[in-house]
N, C-alpha and C positions, 0 to 999 in steps of 0.2 A: 849167351852173349859172350863171345870170345873177345879177349883184349880189354875187357872192362875190369878195372881193379875194384876189389871190394872196398866198401867204405871203411875208413879207419875207425877203430873203437873210440868212443867218447873219452875225453879227459876225465881223470879221477881227482877229486879233492875231498879230503876227509879230516875230521878232527875227533878226538875222543869226547863225545857229548856228555856222557854220564860222569866221566872223570872231571870235566870242566865244571859241571854243575856241582859235584861234591866239593871240589876245591873252592868254588865261589861261596858255598854255604859255610864251610869250615873257616875260610878266611874272614868272612863277615862276623861269625861268632867270636873268633879270636879278637878281632878289632873292637867289637862291642864290649867283650869282657875286660880286655886290657884298658879300654877307655873308661869303663866304670871304676876299675881298680885305680887308674890314674886320678880320677876325680875324688875318690875317698881317701887317697893316700895321705893328703895333708892332715886330715882329721885323725889319722891313726898313729899319732906320735907315741913312741915307746918310752919316752922320757929320756932315753940315752941318745937317740938319733932324732933329729927334727927334719922333716921333709919340707922342701921349699917348692915353689912353683916350677922352678927349673927341673926338679926331680919328676914332677908330674908330667911335664912336657917330654922329658927323656923317656919315661916309661911308655907314654903314648906313641912316640916315634918308634920305639923298639917294637911295639905291637903292630904298627903299620908295616914295618920291615918284615916281621914274621908273616903277616897277612899277604904281603907281596910275594914272599918266598913260597907260600902255599899256592898262590895263584900261578906261579911259574911252573909248578908241577903239571899243570894242564895245558901248557903251551904247545904240545906236540901237534904236528900237522904233516900230512903227506899230500903232495900234488904230483900228478903224473900226466904225461901226454905222449905223443908219438916220439918225441926227442929223448925222453928219459924220465927219471923219477927224482923228486926232491923230498928228502925226509928231514923234518926238524923234530928233534927230541929235546929233552929237558936241558942237556948240556952241550948241544951242538947241532949242526946241520950237515947234511951230505947231499951232493947233487951227483947223480950217477946216470950215465947213458945206459940204454938197455943192453948194449953189447957186453957189459961187465956183469950183468945179472943172469944167473943160471936158473933161478926159480923163485917163486913167491910162495912162502910157506906159512900155513896157518893151521896147525894141528888142533884136533879137538881138545887136547889137554893144555894147549898154549894159552897164556894170558893175553898175548898180542901176536901180531903177524911179524914176519921177518923176511928179509931178502937174502937169498943165498947167492954169493958171488962166485965167479969162476976161480978167483984166487983162493977160495976156501974160507974166506971171511963170511961173517953173518952180520947183517945190519938190522937191528931191532926197529920195527915200525910201531912205535908206541901210540900213534894216532889210531891204529886199528886194534882195538881192544875187544876181547871176547864179551865183555859186559854190554857192549853196544849191539850185540847180536846181529840182526838182519842188516843193519847199516854197515857193519864191519865186513860181513860176508859179501855183500854187494860190492864194496870197495875192493876187496881182495879179488873177486871175480873180474872186476874192471882192470886191475893191475895185471892179472894173468892174461887177459885179452890183449892188452897193450904189449906185453912181453911177447906173446905169440905173434902178433901183427908185426913186431919189429924183426922177427925171425922169418917172416913170410909164411908162417904156418897158421893153421886154424886150430883152436882148442875147443 
């Protein structure tokens, strides 16, 4: 069938599932341990320093902040479609059109995937981690298919 364009590859959306699970478990443990410590803090007077209710609340709030920080480590995400790719890592986000992406890299020894740009820069894609195995490989293959489709080639 001449003149018929091939269907565009499906959009890709991925998060680091195992990292998110590990962060949730660790954050919960931290909050519980700090909560218990805050509860028993008042009864553990050293004789020199006396802990008040405000100290207990402060310790618990610090524990919540640490737990939130741990959860933030798992906020990575990648979304891609025919227009481009959006990468959200721990400390920032990037939105890139496919025209600036040279390759999608995910070596056997790499902990996560990365995008190689024509400018020579490399953008880590922390959402695609090696520990997620088949899910990460499928997402990388989807990114590569979208990149190839944007160039009008088949991979």
